C-alpha positions as CSV (number, residue, x, y, z in Angstrom):
1,M,-29.6,-11.8,69.4
2,R,-28.8,-12.6,73.0
3,E,-31.4,-15.4,72.9
4,L,-30.0,-16.8,69.7
5,W,-26.5,-16.9,71.3
6,R,-27.9,-18.6,74.4
7,L,-29.5,-21.3,72.3
8,M,-26.3,-21.7,70.3
9,E,-24.4,-22.5,73.4
10,D,-27.1,-24.7,75.0
11,P,-26.1,-28.4,74.9
12,A,-29.8,-29.5,74.9
13,Y,-30.6,-27.3,71.9
14,Q,-27.5,-28.6,70.1
15,A,-28.5,-32.2,70.7
16,R,-32.0,-31.7,69.6
17,Y,-31.3,-29.4,66.6
18,P,-27.7,-30.0,65.6
19,R,-28.0,-28.6,62.0
20,R,-29.8,-25.5,63.2
21,A,-27.3,-24.9,65.9
22,Q,-24.4,-25.3,63.4
23,R,-26.1,-22.8,61.0
24,L,-26.3,-20.3,63.8
25,K,-22.6,-20.6,64.4
26,G,-21.9,-20.0,60.7
27,I,-23.5,-16.6,60.9
28,A,-21.5,-13.4,61.5
29,Y,-23.2,-11.0,63.8
30,L,-23.2,-7.2,64.1
31,M,-24.6,-6.1,67.4
32,I,-25.6,-2.4,68.0
33,N,-25.3,-1.8,71.7
34,A,-24.8,-4.6,74.3
35,H,-27.8,-5.5,76.4
36,P,-27.0,-5.2,80.2
37,G,-27.7,-8.9,80.6
38,L,-25.1,-10.0,78.0
39,T,-21.9,-11.2,79.8
40,Q,-20.6,-13.7,77.3
41,L,-20.1,-13.8,73.5
42,P,-20.5,-17.2,71.7
43,Q,-17.4,-19.1,70.8
44,G,-16.2,-19.7,67.3
45,V,-18.4,-16.9,65.9
46,K,-17.6,-13.6,64.3
47,V,-19.0,-10.6,66.2
48,I,-18.7,-6.9,65.9
49,L,-20.1,-4.9,68.7
50,V,-21.0,-1.2,68.1
51,Q,-21.3,1.1,71.1
52,G,-20.4,4.7,71.9
53,A,-19.4,6.7,75.0
54,K,-22.7,8.4,75.1
55,E,-24.9,5.3,75.1
56,E,-27.8,6.4,77.3
57,K,-30.2,3.4,77.4
58,W,-27.8,0.5,78.1
59,P,-24.7,2.4,79.4
60,R,-21.6,0.3,79.9
61,P,-18.1,1.7,80.3
62,R,-15.4,0.8,77.9
63,S,-12.9,0.7,80.8
64,Y,-9.3,0.5,79.6
65,L,-7.2,1.2,82.7
66,N,-4.1,3.3,82.4
67,N,-1.9,0.2,82.8
68,G,-3.4,-1.3,79.7
69,R,-5.6,-3.8,81.6
70,V,-9.3,-4.2,81.2
71,A,-11.9,-3.5,84.0
72,D,-14.4,-6.3,84.7
73,S,-18.0,-6.0,83.4
74,S,-16.8,-3.5,80.7
75,L,-17.2,-3.4,76.9
76,E,-13.6,-4.4,76.5
77,A,-14.0,-7.3,78.9
78,L,-17.1,-8.4,77.0
79,I,-15.5,-8.4,73.6
80,R,-12.7,-10.5,75.0
81,T,-15.1,-13.3,76.0
82,G,-15.4,-14.1,72.3
83,S,-12.9,-16.1,70.3
84,P,-9.6,-14.5,69.4
85,R,-9.3,-13.0,65.9
86,M,-13.1,-13.1,65.5
87,C,-14.4,-10.2,67.6
88,Y,-14.1,-6.4,67.4
89,L,-15.4,-3.5,69.4
90,Y,-16.2,-0.5,67.3
91,Y,-16.2,2.3,69.9
92,T,-16.6,6.0,69.5
93,A,-15.0,8.1,72.3
94,E,-16.2,11.5,73.5
95,V,-13.2,13.8,73.1
96,N,-13.3,17.6,72.8
97,S,-10.0,19.0,71.5
98,N,-8.9,22.5,70.6
99,W,-9.4,21.7,67.0
100,G,-12.5,19.5,66.9
101,Y,-15.1,17.7,69.0
102,R,-15.3,13.9,68.5
103,K,-18.7,12.9,69.8
104,G,-19.3,9.4,71.2
105,D,-22.3,7.6,69.8
106,T,-25.6,7.5,71.6
107,H,-28.1,4.5,71.5
108,V,-28.7,5.5,67.9
109,P,-25.1,5.5,66.6
110,V,-25.0,8.2,63.9
111,S,-21.3,7.5,63.1
112,L,-22.5,4.3,61.3
113,L,-24.0,6.7,58.6
114,Q,-20.7,8.5,58.0
115,H,-17.8,7.3,55.8
116,D,-19.8,4.2,54.7
117,C,-19.1,2.9,58.2
118,L,-21.9,0.4,58.4
119,P,-21.3,-1.4,55.1
120,R,-17.6,-1.4,55.9
121,L,-18.2,-3.1,59.2
122,V,-20.4,-5.7,57.4
123,D,-17.6,-6.3,54.9
124,S,-15.1,-6.7,57.7
125,L,-17.3,-9.4,59.3
126,L,-17.3,-11.2,56.0
127,A,-13.6,-10.9,55.3
128,T,-11.9,-14.3,55.1
129,S,-8.3,-13.3,55.0
130,S,-8.2,-11.1,58.1
131,S,-9.7,-10.5,61.5
132,P,-12.7,-8.1,61.6
133,G,-10.7,-5.5,63.4
134,S,-7.8,-5.6,61.0
135,A,-10.1,-5.6,58.0
136,F,-11.9,-2.6,59.2
137,Q,-8.7,-0.8,59.9
138,A,-7.6,-1.5,56.3
139,S,-10.8,-0.1,54.9
140,S,-10.0,3.4,56.0
141,R,-7.2,3.6,53.5
142,A,-9.9,4.2,50.9
143,F,-10.2,7.8,52.2
144,L,-6.8,8.7,50.7
145,S,-6.8,10.1,47.2
146,P,-5.6,7.7,44.5
147,E,-2.8,10.2,43.8
148,R,-1.6,10.0,47.4
149,V,-1.8,6.2,47.4
150,A,0.4,6.1,44.3
151,A,2.9,8.6,45.8
152,E,3.2,6.6,49.0
153,N,3.7,3.4,47.0
154,G,6.3,5.2,45.0
155,L,8.3,6.1,48.1
156,G,8.0,2.6,49.4
157,W,7.2,1.0,52.7
158,H,10.3,-0.8,53.9
159,P,13.2,1.0,55.7
160,E,15.6,-0.7,53.3
161,T,13.8,0.9,50.4
162,L,14.4,4.3,52.0
163,S,18.1,3.6,52.6
164,S,18.6,2.5,49.0
165,R,18.3,6.2,48.1
166,F,21.0,7.3,50.5
167,E,23.8,9.3,48.9
168,G,27.1,10.4,50.5
169,T,27.7,10.7,54.2
170,E,25.6,13.7,55.2
171,M,22.6,13.2,57.4
172,R,20.5,15.8,55.5
173,V,20.6,15.7,51.7
174,E,18.5,17.9,49.4
175,V,16.2,15.9,47.1
176,P,16.5,17.1,43.5
177,P,13.3,19.1,42.6
178,D,13.1,17.3,39.2
179,S,13.1,13.8,40.7
180,A,10.3,11.4,41.1
181,E,11.2,11.2,44.8
182,F,10.5,15.0,45.2
183,R,7.2,14.7,43.3
184,H,6.0,11.8,45.6
185,V,6.8,13.8,48.8
186,E,5.2,16.9,47.3
187,C,2.0,15.0,46.4
188,I,1.6,13.5,49.9
189,F,2.2,17.0,51.4
190,K,-0.4,18.7,49.2
191,A,-2.9,15.9,48.9
192,D,-6.6,16.3,49.8
193,P,-8.6,13.2,50.9
194,A,-10.4,11.1,48.4
195,S,-13.3,12.6,46.3
196,G,-16.3,13.2,48.5
197,V,-14.4,13.0,51.8
198,D,-13.6,16.0,53.9
199,R,-11.2,16.3,56.8
200,F,-12.6,16.4,60.3
201,Y,-10.0,18.8,61.5
202,F,-9.8,22.1,59.5
203,P,-12.2,21.0,56.7
204,G,-11.7,22.7,53.4
205,R,-8.3,24.1,54.5
206,G,-5.8,22.0,52.7
207,T,-2.2,22.6,51.7
208,S,-2.5,22.4,47.9
209,N,-1.6,26.1,47.5
210,F,1.5,26.0,49.7
211,K,4.9,26.3,48.1
212,I,7.5,23.8,48.9
213,T,10.9,25.5,48.8
214,K,13.1,22.5,49.6
215,I,12.8,18.8,50.6
216,E,15.6,17.1,52.5
217,R,16.1,13.3,52.7
218,V,17.1,12.1,56.2
219,Q,20.0,9.7,56.0
220,N,20.5,8.1,59.3
221,A,21.4,4.4,58.8
222,A,21.5,3.5,62.6
223,L,18.1,5.1,63.1
224,K,16.8,3.2,60.0
225,D,18.0,0.0,61.5
226,T,16.2,0.7,64.8
227,V,12.9,1.3,63.0
228,D,13.5,-1.7,60.8
229,D,13.9,-3.8,63.9
230,K,10.6,-2.5,65.3
231,R,8.9,-3.3,62.0
232,G,10.2,-6.8,62.1
233,R,8.8,-7.2,65.6
234,V,5.4,-5.9,64.6
235,V,5.3,-8.2,61.5
236,K,6.2,-11.2,63.7
237,M,3.7,-10.3,66.4
238,L,0.9,-10.0,63.8
239,E,1.9,-13.2,62.0
240,K,1.9,-15.2,65.2
241,A,-1.7,-14.0,65.7
242,G,-2.6,-15.1,62.2
243,I,-2.9,-11.5,60.8
244,R,-1.1,-10.7,57.6
245,Y,1.0,-7.5,57.7
246,E,-0.2,-4.9,55.2
247,A,1.8,-1.9,54.0
248,G,-0.3,1.2,54.1
249,V,-2.4,-0.3,56.9
250,H,0.0,-1.5,59.6
251,S,2.5,1.1,58.4
252,R,1.7,4.7,57.4
253,W,3.2,7.8,55.9
254,L,2.3,10.5,58.5
255,F,3.3,14.0,59.4
256,H,4.9,15.4,62.6
257,G,5.4,19.1,63.5
258,A,8.5,19.7,65.6
259,K,8.6,22.5,68.3
260,D,11.5,24.2,66.6
261,A,14.6,23.6,64.5
262,D,16.6,22.2,67.4
263,A,13.8,19.8,68.3
264,L,13.7,18.7,64.6
265,Q,17.4,18.1,64.5
266,N,17.2,16.0,67.7
267,I,14.5,13.9,66.2
268,I,16.4,13.0,63.1
269,E,19.5,12.2,65.1
270,N,17.8,10.1,67.8
271,P,13.9,9.8,67.6
272,V,13.7,7.6,70.7
273,S,14.6,10.7,72.7
274,G,13.7,13.3,70.1
275,F,10.1,12.3,69.5
276,A,8.8,13.6,72.8
277,P,5.4,12.4,74.0
278,Q,2.9,15.1,73.2
279,M,1.4,17.0,76.1
280,G,-1.5,19.3,76.5
281,L,-3.6,18.8,73.4
282,G,-6.8,19.3,75.3
283,A,-8.2,22.3,77.1
284,D,-7.1,21.0,80.4
285,G,-3.6,20.1,79.3
286,V,-4.2,16.3,78.9
287,N,-3.2,13.8,76.3
288,L,-6.4,13.4,74.4
289,W,-5.8,10.1,72.8
290,G,-3.2,8.5,75.1
291,Y,0.4,8.8,76.0
292,G,2.9,8.8,73.1
293,T,4.1,10.7,70.1
294,Y,1.4,12.3,68.0
295,F,1.3,12.1,64.2
296,A,-1.2,13.4,61.7
297,R,-2.5,11.8,58.5
298,D,-2.5,15.2,56.8
299,A,0.0,18.0,56.8
300,S,-2.8,20.5,57.2
301,Y,-3.4,19.4,60.8
302,S,0.2,19.9,61.9
303,I,0.3,23.3,60.1
304,R,-3.2,24.6,61.0
305,A,-2.8,23.5,64.6
306,H,0.4,25.6,64.8
307,Y,2.8,22.8,65.5
308,C,5.2,24.1,62.8
309,D,5.0,27.8,63.5
310,D,8.4,28.0,65.3
311,C,10.2,25.3,63.3
312,L,12.0,27.5,60.8
313,D,15.0,27.2,58.6
314,E,17.6,29.8,57.9
315,K,15.3,31.5,55.3
316,E,12.4,31.6,57.8
317,D,10.5,29.0,55.9
318,C,8.5,26.5,58.0
319,M,9.6,22.8,58.3
320,I,7.6,19.7,58.8
321,L,8.6,16.0,59.0
322,L,7.1,13.3,56.8
323,C,7.6,10.0,58.7
324,L,7.2,6.3,57.9
325,V,5.4,5.0,61.0
326,E,4.9,1.4,62.1
327,C,1.4,1.6,63.5
328,G,0.6,-2.1,63.7
329,L,-3.0,-2.7,65.1
330,S,-4.7,0.5,66.2
331,C,-7.4,1.1,68.9
332,V,-9.2,4.3,69.8
333,G,-7.2,6.1,72.5
334,E,-8.3,8.0,75.5
335,E,-6.5,10.5,77.7
336,H,-5.7,8.2,80.6
337,M,-4.2,5.4,78.4
338,R,-0.5,5.0,78.9
339,I,0.3,1.4,78.1
340,M,-0.8,-0.2,74.9
341,P,-3.4,-2.9,75.9
342,K,-3.4,-6.5,74.8
343,V,-5.8,-7.4,72.0
344,H,-7.1,-10.7,73.6
345,P,-6.1,-12.8,76.6
346,A,-5.6,-15.8,74.4
347,L,-3.2,-13.9,72.2
348,K,-0.7,-13.1,75.0
349,Q,2.0,-11.5,72.9
350,L,-0.3,-9.4,70.7
351,R,-0.8,-5.8,71.7
352,Y,-2.2,-2.7,70.0
353,T,0.8,-0.6,68.9
354,S,-0.9,2.7,68.2
355,Y,-3.9,4.8,69.4
356,V,-6.1,6.7,66.9
357,D,-8.7,9.5,67.4
358,F,-11.5,7.7,65.4
359,A,-11.7,4.1,64.3
360,S,-13.7,4.7,61.1
361,N,-11.6,7.4,59.5
362,P,-8.5,8.2,61.7
363,E,-6.6,11.4,61.3
364,I,-4.5,11.3,64.4
365,F,-2.1,8.4,65.3
366,V,-0.2,8.0,68.6
367,T,2.8,5.7,68.9
368,M,6.2,5.4,70.6
369,G,9.2,7.2,69.1
370,E,11.1,4.0,68.0
371,Q,8.2,3.2,65.6
372,A,8.8,6.1,63.3
373,Y,11.5,7.0,60.8
374,P,11.6,10.8,60.0
375,A,12.3,10.3,56.3
376,Y,11.9,13.8,54.9
377,I,12.1,17.4,56.0
378,I,9.7,19.5,53.9
379,H,10.5,23.3,53.8
380,F,7.4,25.3,52.8
381,E,5.8,28.7,52.8
382,E,2.1,29.6,52.5
């Protein structure tokens, strides 16, 4: 492939074989592991590069720096030599948490055989309405059950939709148990992944048998406006880069476990200060997937990892937050990452706006507090 790309960019080859050179540029390429001699991707060509943290034959560091910049001669530097909106690095990090060991791919990337990853990467290369990276991010939504997808759509994706349900002046209002709103929240809380898919964290240990004792709607108009403003900025940033904003892809319904009832109240009153950056998820007290506030796709993670143990109501039932989170474009996070990196030097205003634990089927999302609206407080008992 490296030789093909060299010919493609060779003026003499283009002059002698113009049609052949043009056909080469019309092909989308999936490269598994970058050869050490490769320093430049071809221009105007779609490329997905697959490489993991444990690549042993042609090792090359990914090398995001903690300030969001990219180190020279790294995988991230290489992918940025290609054309904007046309190239994507599928990278698997090596991260051992208290609740699961995410292993980086070796020279033979086994993660391509999981979750239909390889055909999804190919489909992302062939997508005509989105960039390869955004298309691949969107494909992971297939791992939600149809019931959960319908429930999320029922709750809605716009902060204005949430505020249309506000009643009265209280900040916390109980949702009627016989309402469609209650059933949607309950479905998301109890949902298992799609058929044939298991969770990476706490597999087989869902929440379908938990009893919900109460659901409260959070009615904070000022907070809603703050998140709505952030949503508008994310939409504008994506549109400027030629990427269409997709609800359920660039925004997500996610769970957050608060330390205690006081911390939960602080979050719903002012999440910018209330959503404290998570510390100490790893064995050595580090942020495993970057600096920020941590959210889980599934309620089972926040509960089984004991993030809700001390967040109790007056009846000693546990409480968990269901949040509408503006994730934007996501990249795999690492413990040293503190500032969201830019996507491509030619797209100066476009940054990633969330970290994830695993690109193919993410279960953990890391954002800043102003990107999340804590829409519902779910009271439950096992």
